[in-house]
C-alpha positions in Angstrom: -233.1 -97.1 -131.0 -235.5 -98.2 -128.2 -238.9 -99.8 -128.7 -240.7 -96.5 -128.0 -238.8 -94.7 -130.7 -239.4 -97.6 -133.1 -243.1 -97.5 -132.5 -243.1 -93.7 -132.9 -241.4 -94.0 -136.3 -243.6 -96.8 -137.4 -246.8 -94.8 -136.7 -245.3 -91.7 -138.5 -244.5 -93.8 -141.6 -247.9 -95.4 -141.5 -249.6 -92.0 -141.2 -247.5 -90.6 -144.0 -249.2 -93.0 -146.4 -246.0 -94.0 -148.1 -246.2 -97.6 -147.0 -249.2 -99.9 -147.0 -249.5 -102.2 -143.9 -252.4 -104.1 -142.3 -252.5 -101.5 -139.5 -254.7 -98.5 -139.8 -253.4 -94.9 -139.8 -254.5 -92.7 -137.0 -258.0 -91.3 -137.8 -258.6 -87.5 -137.6 -262.3 -86.9 -138.3 -263.5 -84.1 -140.5 -265.6 -82.5 -137.9 -265.1 -78.8 -138.5 -267.9 -76.3 -138.8 -266.9 -73.0 -140.2 -270.3 -72.3 -141.7 -270.2 -68.6 -141.0 -266.6 -68.1 -142.3 -265.1 -67.2 -145.7 -261.7 -68.9 -145.5 -258.6 -67.9 -147.4 -255.7 -70.3 -147.6 -252.3 -69.2 -149.0 -250.0 -71.9 -150.3 -253.1 -74.0 -150.8 -251.4 -76.4 -153.2 -248.6 -77.2 -150.8 -248.4 -80.1 -148.3 -250.0 -78.2 -145.4 -252.3 -76.0 -147.4 -253.8 -78.9 -149.4 -254.3 -81.0 -146.3 -256.1 -78.2 -144.5 -258.2 -77.8 -147.7 -259.1 -81.5 -147.7 -260.1 -81.5 -144.1 -262.2 -78.4 -144.6 -264.0 -80.0 -147.6 -265.1 -82.7 -145.3 -266.7 -80.1 -143.0 -268.6 -76.9 -143.5 -267.7 -73.4 -144.6 -269.3 -70.4 -146.3 -266.7 -69.8 -148.9 -263.2 -71.2 -149.5 -260.6 -69.3 -151.5 -257.5 -71.3 -152.4 -254.5 -69.4 -153.7 -251.0 -70.5 -154.8 -248.3 -69.3 -157.2 -247.4 -72.8 -158.4 -249.4 -73.5 -161.6 -249.1 -77.3 -161.8 -249.7 -78.0 -158.1 -252.7 -75.7 -158.1 -254.1 -77.5 -161.2 -253.6 -80.8 -159.4 -255.4 -79.5 -156.4 -258.4 -78.4 -158.6 -258.5 -81.9 -160.3 -258.2 -83.6 -156.9 -261.2 -81.9 -155.4 -263.4 -81.2 -158.5 -265.6 -84.2 -157.8 -266.3 -83.2 -154.2 -269.4 -81.2 -155.3 -268.5 -78.4 -153.0 -269.9 -75.1 -154.1 -268.4 -71.8 -153.1 -264.8 -73.0 -153.5 -262.6 -70.7 -155.6 -259.0 -71.2 -156.9 -256.7 -68.3 -157.8 -253.2 -68.4 -159.3 -251.3 -65.6 -157.7 -248.1 -64.6 -155.9 -248.7 -63.3 -152.4 -245.8 -60.9 -152.9 -247.9 -59.0 -155.5 -250.1 -56.4 -153.7 -252.7 -55.7 -156.4 -254.1 -59.2 -157.0 -253.9 -59.9 -153.2 -255.9 -56.8 -152.5 -258.4 -57.9 -155.1 -258.9 -61.2 -153.3 -259.6 -59.5 -150.0 -261.9 -56.9 -151.6 -263.9 -59.4 -153.6 -264.3 -62.2 -151.0 -263.8 -60.4 -147.7 -262.4 -63.4 -145.9 -263.1 -63.7 -142.2 -260.4 -66.3 -141.6 -256.9 -66.7 -143.1 -254.6 -69.7 -143.0 -251.2 -68.5 -144.1 -249.3 -71.6 -145.2 -247.4 -70.1 -148.2 -243.7 -69.8 -147.4 -240.2 -70.6 -148.6 -239.2 -73.4 -146.3 -236.1 -75.2 -147.5 -233.2 -74.2 -145.3 -230.2 -74.5 -147.7 -232.1 -72.8 -150.6 -232.9 -69.8 -148.4 -229.2 -69.5 -147.5 -228.5 -69.2 -151.2 -231.5 -66.9 -151.9 -232.1 -64.9 -148.7 -233.8 -61.9 -150.5 -236.5 -64.3 -151.7 -237.0 -65.6 -148.2 -237.3 -62.1 -146.8 -239.8 -61.0 -149.5 -242.1 -64.0 -149.0 -241.7 -65.0 -145.4 -241.6 -61.5 -143.9 -243.0 -58.9 -146.3 -245.8 -61.0 -147.8 -246.8 -62.0 -144.3 -246.8 -58.4 -143.3 -248.9 -57.5 -146.3 -251.4 -60.3 -145.6 -251.7 -59.1 -142.0 -252.3 -55.5 -143.0 -255.0 -56.6 -145.5 -256.6 -58.8 -142.8 -256.8 -55.8 -140.5 -258.1 -53.6 -143.2 -260.9 -56.0 -144.3 -261.9 -57.2 -140.8 -260.5 -60.7 -140.7 -261.4 -62.3 -137.4 -258.6 -64.9 -137.2 -255.3 -65.2 -139.0 -253.4 -68.5 -138.5 -249.8 -68.3 -139.4 -248.0 -71.6 -140.1 -244.6 -71.1 -138.5 -241.8 -73.7 -137.7 -239.6 -75.0 -134.9 -236.8 -73.5 -136.9 -238.0 -70.1 -135.8 -236.7 -70.9 -132.3 -233.2 -69.7 -131.7 -232.7 -69.6 -135.5 -229.4 -69.9 -137.1 -230.5 -69.9 -140.8 -232.2 -67.4 -143.0 -235.5 -69.4 -143.2 -235.8 -69.7 -139.4 -234.9 -66.0 -138.9 -237.5 -64.8 -141.4 -240.2 -66.9 -139.7 -239.2 -65.7 -136.3 -239.4 -62.0 -137.4 -242.9 -62.7 -138.9 -243.9 -64.3 -135.6 -242.8 -61.3 -133.6 -244.6 -58.9 -135.9 -247.9 -60.8 -135.7 -247.5 -61.0 -131.9 -247.2 -57.2 -131.8 -250.3 -56.7 -133.9 -252.4 -58.7 -131.4 -252.1 -55.9 -128.9 -253.3 -53.2 -131.4 -256.1 -54.6 -133.6 -259.3 -56.7 -133.4 -257.9 -59.4 -135.7 -256.5 -62.3 -133.7 -253.1 -63.6 -135.0 -252.2 -67.1 -134.0 -248.8 -68.7 -134.8 -248.4 -72.5 -135.0 -244.9 -73.9 -134.6 -244.2 -77.5 -135.5 -241.4 -79.7 -136.9 -240.9 -81.6 -140.1 -243.9 -83.0 -141.9 -243.0 -86.6 -142.5 -243.6 -87.4 -146.2 -244.1 -83.8 -147.3 -242.6 -82.4 -150.5 -238.9 -82.3 -150.2 -238.7 -84.1 -146.9 -236.3 -86.9 -146.0 -238.6 -89.9 -146.2 -239.5 -89.6 -149.9 -235.8 -89.1 -150.6 -234.8 -92.2 -148.7 -237.7 -94.1 -150.4 -236.3 -93.2 -153.8 -232.7 -94.0 -152.8 -233.5 -97.4 -151.3 -235.8 -98.4 -154.2 -233.2 -97.5 -156.8 -230.2 -99.0 -155.0 -228.6 -95.5 -154.6 -226.3 -94.5 -151.7 -228.2 -93.0 -148.8 -227.2 -89.4 -148.1 -227.2 -88.3 -144.5 -225.8 -85.1 -143.1 -224.7 -86.1 -139.7 -225.1 -89.4 -137.7 -226.6 -87.7 -134.7 -228.8 -85.1 -136.4 -232.4 -85.2 -135.0 -235.7 -83.5 -135.8 -239.2 -83.2 -134.5 -241.6 -85.0 -136.8 -245.4 -84.9 -137.2 -247.7 -86.4 -139.8 -249.5 -84.0 -142.1 -253.0 -85.1 -141.2 -252.4 -84.6 -137.4 -250.7 -81.2 -137.9 -253.5 -79.8 -140.0 -256.2 -81.3 -137.7 -254.6 -79.5 -134.8 -254.2 -76.3 -136.9 -257.9 -76.3 -137.5 -258.6 -76.9 -133.8 -256.5 -73.8 -133.1 -258.7 -71.8 -135.5 -261.5 -72.5 -133.0 -259.6 -71.1 -130.1 -260.2 -67.7 -128.6 -257.5 -65.3 -127.2 -257.7 -66.9 -123.7 -255.8 -70.0 -125.0 -252.8 -67.9 -126.1 -251.3 -66.7 -129.4 -248.4 -69.0 -130.2 -248.8 -72.8 -130.1 -246.9 -76.0 -130.7 -247.9 -79.6 -130.9 -247.2 -82.9 -129.1 -244.7 -84.4 -131.5 -243.1 -86.9 -129.1 -239.4 -86.9 -128.7 -237.0 -85.7 -131.5 -236.0 -88.5 -133.8 -232.6 -89.2 -135.2 -232.7 -89.2 -139.0 -230.5 -92.4 -139.0 -233.2 -94.2 -137.0 -235.8 -93.3 -139.6 -233.6 -94.7 -142.4 -232.9 -97.9 -140.5 -236.6 -98.4 -139.6 -237.6 -97.9 -143.3 -235.3 -100.7 -144.4 -237.6 -103.2 -142.8 -240.2 -102.4 -145.5 -237.7 -103.5 -148.1 -236.3 -106.5 -146.2 -232.9 -104.9 -146.2 -230.2 -104.5 -143.7 -228.1 -101.3 -143.2 -225.0 -103.4 -144.1 -226.5 -103.8 -147.6 -226.7 -100.0 -148.1 -224.0 -97.5 -148.9 -224.2 -94.4 -146.6 -222.6 -91.1 -147.5 -222.3 -88.5 -144.8 -222.4 -85.0 -146.3 -222.1 -82.8 -143.2 -224.6 -80.1 -142.1 -225.8 -78.0 -145.0 -225.7 -74.1 -144.7 -228.2 -72.9 -142.2 -228.9 -76.3 -140.6 -228.6 -77.1 -136.9 -227.8 -80.5 -135.4 -231.1 -80.4 -133.5 -234.2 -78.2 -133.3 -236.1 -76.7 -130.3 -239.7 -75.8 -129.8 -239.3 -73.0 -127.2 -236.6 -70.4 -126.3 -235.0 -70.1 -122.9 -237.6 -67.4 -122.0 -240.6 -69.6 -123.1 -242.4 -72.4 -121.5 -245.3 -74.8 -122.5 -248.7 -74.7 -121.0 -251.6 -77.1 -121.6 -254.6 -76.0 -123.6 -258.1 -77.4 -123.9 -256.9 -79.7 -126.6 -254.6 -82.5 -125.4 -252.0 -82.4 -128.2 -251.8 -78.6 -128.4 -249.5 -76.6 -126.1 -249.5 -72.8 -125.7 -246.1 -71.2 -125.9 -245.9 -68.6 -123.1 -243.1 -66.2 -122.1 -241.8 -66.8 -118.6 -240.6 -63.2 -118.2 -243.0 -61.1 -120.2 -241.4 -58.4 -122.3 -243.1 -55.4 -123.8 -243.8 -56.0 -127.5 -242.4 -53.2 -129.6 -243.3 -52.4 -133.2 -240.8 -53.7 -135.7 -239.0 -51.0 -137.6 -238.7 -52.6 -141.1 -236.5 -49.8 -142.5 -233.3 -51.9 -142.6 -235.1 -54.9 -144.0 -236.7 -52.8 -146.7 -233.3 -51.6 -147.9 -232.2 -55.2 -148.6 -232.2 -56.1 -152.3 -231.0 -58.9 -154.7 -227.5 -57.5 -154.7 -227.0 -57.1 -150.9 -224.2 -59.5 -149.8 -225.5 -62.6 -148.0 -223.3 -62.0 -145.0 -224.7 -58.5 -144.6 -228.3 -59.8 -144.9 -227.7 -62.2 -142.1 -226.3 -59.5 -139.9 -229.3 -57.4 -140.5 -231.7 -60.2 -139.7 -230.0 -61.0 -136.5 -230.7 -57.5 -135.2 -234.5 -58.2 -135.4 -234.4 -61.5 -133.5 
């Protein structure tokens, strides 16, 4: 790897908080004023949702409603923030696939802004459980959007992924379909729907860095899929800081955004750079190559062939624009609605491809 890549990895590792060094992580100030907004965050106990929450708690808001279906992580979130002395913060244990409790949340609090971070995100798991991915990533998003329109939400910020670009796996396909549906809704309703695409959160739950950390510490073999596999990476704090910046945008900036994440990084380069923190050499470590897992690609992209990047008013945020604008059509969900737990996985994938 060259010096620029090494520096990029070092900063990401530092910002992830997994390693203590004399250097200081990049500072992203808690400067957000949403004093007139009642904010709903789905997936609030996850990596992205909890960081958005933390940054909001350092700023100002009218009401903050935090929902998640994972009991223990939600409890941890409550305990983490209980000493912040922030009033008007409410926690709810619920599954966003369930219409009645979700409708209750909108009816009771009447949010003006929604950050939709809840999703199934692990690529191989979605290949094995595509029906779950469709329910949560497509239909729960659709339900949230409909409730947002019904109850007059001003802005809806959808946390998407670079895997939605030219997707090959179930997870990316479901996210892409959700993006397309929200883009269509922008032309019909007063609620503004923003989509934010970005790469892997370094150090997030289930990501490669904590796994390498565990394997190196315990003298286990390092598992890598392919030698040349690469990904876009961004630290959690930066990603969520930029998401909150987008929440302040108006429609003139665009509807779909991605971030300045630098160049894609090879996973092997991250592993080799991590070894320095343990004073080890790669020759001391056993490496097992497992091959690409179902649904995975060798590399990810941030735009399709028909898309380009345009600068916005914020340096590290790019608007994703179509080069040849196509008329947005309403998505006919009929075929997706017929999918059930027993539908063969190959048939599910064929159906999803028709919606891309």
